[in-house]
C-alpha positions as CSV (number, residue, x, y, z in Angstrom):
1,X,-38.1,-16.8,-7.9
2,X,-35.1,-18.9,-6.9
3,X,-32.8,-18.7,-3.8
4,X,-29.7,-18.8,-6.0
5,X,-27.2,-16.1,-4.9
6,X,-26.3,-13.4,-7.4
7,X,-23.1,-14.1,-9.3
8,X,-20.5,-11.3,-9.6
9,X,-17.4,-11.2,-11.8
10,X,-14.4,-9.1,-10.6
11,X,-11.7,-8.5,-13.1
12,X,-8.3,-8.0,-11.5
13,X,-6.9,-9.9,-8.4
14,X,-5.1,-6.9,-7.0
15,X,-5.6,-5.5,-3.6
16,X,-8.9,-3.8,-4.6
17,X,-10.3,-6.8,-6.5
18,X,-9.5,-9.4,-3.8
19,X,-10.9,-7.1,-1.0
20,X,-14.1,-6.6,-3.0
21,X,-14.4,-10.3,-3.5
22,X,-13.9,-11.1,0.1
23,X,-16.4,-8.5,1.3
24,X,-19.0,-9.6,-1.2
25,X,-18.6,-13.2,-0.1
26,X,-19.3,-12.2,3.5
27,X,-22.7,-11.1,2.3
28,X,-23.4,-14.3,0.5
29,X,-22.7,-13.4,-3.1
30,X,-21.1,-15.9,-5.5
31,X,-18.0,-14.1,-6.7
32,X,-15.6,-15.1,-9.4
33,X,-12.2,-13.3,-9.7
34,X,-10.5,-13.1,-13.0
35,X,-6.8,-12.2,-13.3
36,X,-4.5,-12.2,-16.4
37,X,-1.3,-12.7,-14.5
38,X,-0.2,-16.3,-14.3
39,X,1.0,-15.9,-10.6
40,X,1.3,-13.4,-7.8
41,X,4.7,-11.8,-7.3
42,X,6.2,-8.5,-6.1
43,X,6.1,-5.9,-8.8
44,X,8.4,-3.3,-7.3
45,X,6.3,-1.4,-4.7
46,X,5.3,-1.4,-1.1
47,X,1.7,-0.7,-0.2
48,X,1.0,1.9,2.5
49,X,-2.1,0.8,4.5
50,X,-3.6,3.6,6.6
51,X,-6.2,3.2,9.4
52,X,-9.4,3.1,7.4
53,X,-8.0,0.5,5.0
54,X,-7.0,-1.6,8.0
55,X,-10.6,-1.5,9.3
56,X,-11.6,-3.2,6.0
57,X,-9.0,-5.9,6.4
58,X,-10.1,-6.4,10.0
59,X,-13.7,-6.8,8.9
60,X,-12.9,-9.4,6.3
61,X,-10.7,-11.3,8.8
62,X,-7.3,-10.9,7.1
63,X,-5.7,-8.1,9.2
64,X,-3.6,-10.5,11.3
65,X,-2.3,-12.2,8.2
66,X,-1.3,-8.9,6.6
67,X,0.3,-7.7,9.8
68,X,2.3,-10.9,10.1
69,X,3.9,-10.4,6.7
70,X,4.3,-6.6,6.8
71,X,6.5,-3.9,8.3
72,X,4.5,-1.7,10.5
73,X,6.1,1.8,10.7
74,X,6.2,3.6,14.0
75,X,5.2,6.9,12.3
76,X,4.9,8.6,8.9
77,X,7.3,11.5,8.5
78,X,7.5,14.2,5.9
79,X,10.8,16.1,5.6
80,X,12.2,19.0,3.6
81,X,15.0,17.7,1.4
82,X,17.7,20.2,2.5
83,X,16.8,20.9,6.2
84,X,14.9,17.8,7.3
85,X,12.0,19.9,8.7
86,X,8.6,18.2,8.7
87,X,6.5,19.8,5.9
88,X,2.9,19.1,6.9
89,X,2.0,22.8,7.0
90,X,3.3,23.3,3.5
91,X,1.0,20.6,2.1
92,X,-2.3,22.0,3.4
93,X,-4.7,23.1,0.7
94,X,-6.9,21.6,-2.0
95,X,-5.9,18.2,-3.1
96,X,-7.6,18.0,-6.5
97,X,-5.3,16.0,-8.8
98,X,-3.3,18.0,-11.4
99,X,-1.1,16.1,-13.8
100,X,2.3,17.7,-14.1
101,X,3.6,15.3,-16.7
102,X,5.9,13.6,-14.2
103,X,6.5,9.9,-13.8
104,X,6.9,7.9,-10.5
105,X,9.5,5.2,-10.2
106,X,9.1,2.5,-7.6
107,X,11.4,-0.2,-6.5
108,X,11.8,-2.9,-3.8
109,X,15.2,-4.2,-3.1
110,X,17.0,-6.2,-0.3
111,X,18.0,-3.9,2.5
112,X,21.4,-5.7,2.6
113,X,22.3,-3.6,-0.5
114,X,22.4,-0.5,1.8
115,X,25.6,-1.7,3.5
116,X,24.1,-1.9,7.0
117,X,22.3,1.4,7.0
118,X,19.0,1.3,8.9
119,X,16.3,3.6,7.5
120,X,14.5,3.6,10.9
121,X,11.1,2.5,12.1
122,X,9.1,5.2,10.2
123,X,7.9,5.7,6.7
124,X,9.7,8.8,5.7
125,X,9.0,11.0,2.7
126,X,11.8,13.5,1.8
127,X,10.4,16.4,-0.2
128,X,12.6,18.1,-2.8
129,X,12.0,21.3,-4.8
130,X,10.5,19.3,-7.7
131,X,10.5,15.7,-6.6
132,X,10.4,13.5,-3.5
133,X,11.5,10.0,-2.3
134,X,9.6,7.7,0.1
135,X,11.6,5.2,2.1
136,X,10.3,2.4,4.3
137,X,10.7,-1.3,4.9
138,X,8.2,-3.7,3.4
139,X,8.8,-6.8,5.6
140,X,8.7,-7.1,9.4
141,X,12.3,-8.4,9.5
142,X,13.5,-5.3,7.6
143,X,15.1,-7.5,4.8
144,X,13.4,-5.4,2.1
């Protein structure tokens, strides 16, 4: 038997693929990551990192780098579309996925397009009767 480390292939260099590769390398595995995209770029979405996912980033020693390039909201708010009330109590219940045939649109754009309006220091979700919108900055300088 040889002491050659096991080799693992990970297909996809997204957040999950790169995190898996980093974690496996910490434990001595030889990891190769394969990605079809020719380069990394923004694809029209922010990523909301909650406490448990930040623990993973801390463990693989990239938390500081992520925090240095990210907007960190003060809080996460949920509001009713017409009254602005927080809707946490309305959302309680089973969370088994149920496809409703709806599509989600996501976009990232320069905040300068908002004419000086500041969306605040929180990630805010406004709930409507049959849809919702989530608004937050993606960069620490609030430029997008």
